C-alpha positions in Angstrom: -10.2 6.3 -15.2 -10.1 3.7 -12.4 -10.9 0.1 -13.0 -14.2 0.5 -11.1 -15.2 3.5 -13.3 -14.3 1.6 -16.5 -16.3 -1.4 -15.3 -19.3 0.8 -14.5 -19.0 2.3 -18.0 -19.2 -1.1 -19.6 -22.2 -1.9 -17.5 -23.9 1.4 -18.4 -23.0 1.6 -22.0 -23.4 -2.0 -23.1 -26.0 -3.3 -20.7 -23.8 -6.1 -19.4 -25.2 -7.6 -16.2 -23.2 -7.4 -13.0 -23.9 -11.0 -12.3 -22.5 -12.0 -15.8 -19.2 -10.1 -15.0 -19.1 -11.7 -11.5 -19.5 -15.1 -13.0 -16.7 -14.4 -15.5 -14.4 -13.4 -12.7 -15.3 -16.4 -10.6 -16.6 -14.4 -7.6 -19.9 -13.9 -5.9 -22.4 -11.3 -6.9 -22.1 -9.8 -3.4 -18.3 -9.4 -3.7 -18.6 -7.8 -7.1 -21.2 -5.4 -5.7 -18.9 -4.4 -2.9 -16.2 -3.7 -5.5 -18.6 -1.6 -7.7 -19.7 0.4 -4.7 -16.1 1.1 -3.6 -16.3 -0.9 -0.4 -13.9 -3.7 -1.1 -11.0 -4.1 -3.6 -10.6 -7.1 -5.8 -7.7 -9.5 -5.5 -5.0 -9.6 -8.2 -6.3 -12.6 -10.1 -9.8 -11.0 -10.4 -8.3 -7.7 -11.4 -6.4 -9.4 -14.3 -9.5 -11.2 -15.4 -11.6 -8.0 -15.2 -8.9 -6.1 -17.2 -9.0 -8.7 -19.9 -12.8 -8.7 -20.0 -13.0 -4.9 -20.3 -10.4 -4.9 -23.0 -12.9 -6.8 -25.3 -15.2 -3.7 -25.3 -14.5 -0.4 -27.0 -14.5 2.5 -24.7 
């Protein structure tokens, strides 16, 4: 499962807002939306933050 798919799973299963995740990563909502829609990859620091955030949820 890709990072994008795991992130979407957290959004769908736990009702976490995209804006909340974007704020946690320190990026704009627009940039996070581009990532979720597969139009732009995240930079390494944001990937690490997102991996850490996702790891706090059971999959």
